[in-house]
N, C-alpha and C positions, 0 to 999 in steps of 0.2 A: 519582721526581720528575717533575713535568710538564715538557714541553719548551716552556717559555715563554722567549722571548728578546725583550727590548725594547731599542731603541736610543734613547738620550737625547741629542739634539744639544745643543750649547753653549747655556747659558741655561735648561736644563730643570730642573724640580723633580719629585721623585718621593717617594712614601711607602713606607717599608719597615717594615711592621708587625712587632712582636715575634713570635717563634716561627714566622716564615715564612722558610724558607731562601732566601738570596739571595747573589749574587756580583756584583762590579763590576770591570771592567778597562777600560783605555784601548787601543783598537785603532789609534789614530792615531800618527803620528810625533812630534807635539808633546806636551809634558807637559800633563796636565789638572789642574784644581783642583776639589776636591770639598769642599763645606761640609756637615758633618753637624750637624743640630740634634737633640739627644736629650732625651727626657723619659721618666722623671723624671731630675732632675739626678743626677750621680754616674757614669753610664755612660760619660761622656766620658773618664774615667780609664782605661777599657779600651784606648782608642786610644793613650794615653800609655804604657801598659805593654806593649802588643803590638808597637808600632812597632820598638823596638830588636831584638826577637826575630826579627821578619820580615826586617829588614834584615841582621842578623848571620848568621842560619841556621847558628849554631855547632853544636858536637857535642851540646849538650843541647837542641836545637831542639824536638824532639817533647815532651819532658818539660815545658819551659817553656810551649810553645804550649798544650798541653792543660790545664796547671795554671791558666793565666790564663783560658782559656775557661771552665773549671769555676767559677772564682771569680765570674764574671759571668753564670753561667747559660746559657752558650752551648754548644750541642751541635754540634760539627763534623760535617758530612756528608761523610765521607771518600770514600765510593763516588761520590757526586755530584760532588765536586771533581775526582776522577780522571777521571770521564766528561767534565766540562767542559774539562779540560786537553787531553784527546785530541781532542774534537770541534772545539774552537775554536783549538787550537794556542797556548794561553796557559799561563803558569806562575803558579800562585796561591801 
């Protein structure tokens, strides 16, 4: 993965093209609000399905996470995620 890091201050807009790995997190102490506009319609259901899995992190987390990702054509970049967590001290 390339070592590209972009900081998007409050009020920013950005485009995350399909099939381009990306990650997002909030480094500040205040909660952040993110509005996703997805096209074509239907992909918004991914967020509805994955939210309880990410929040719960139960015993079947990996199985559920990867099943939902596969259903929506997402290929998790595990090595990259691990690298980001170590480099930036975040937990994805």
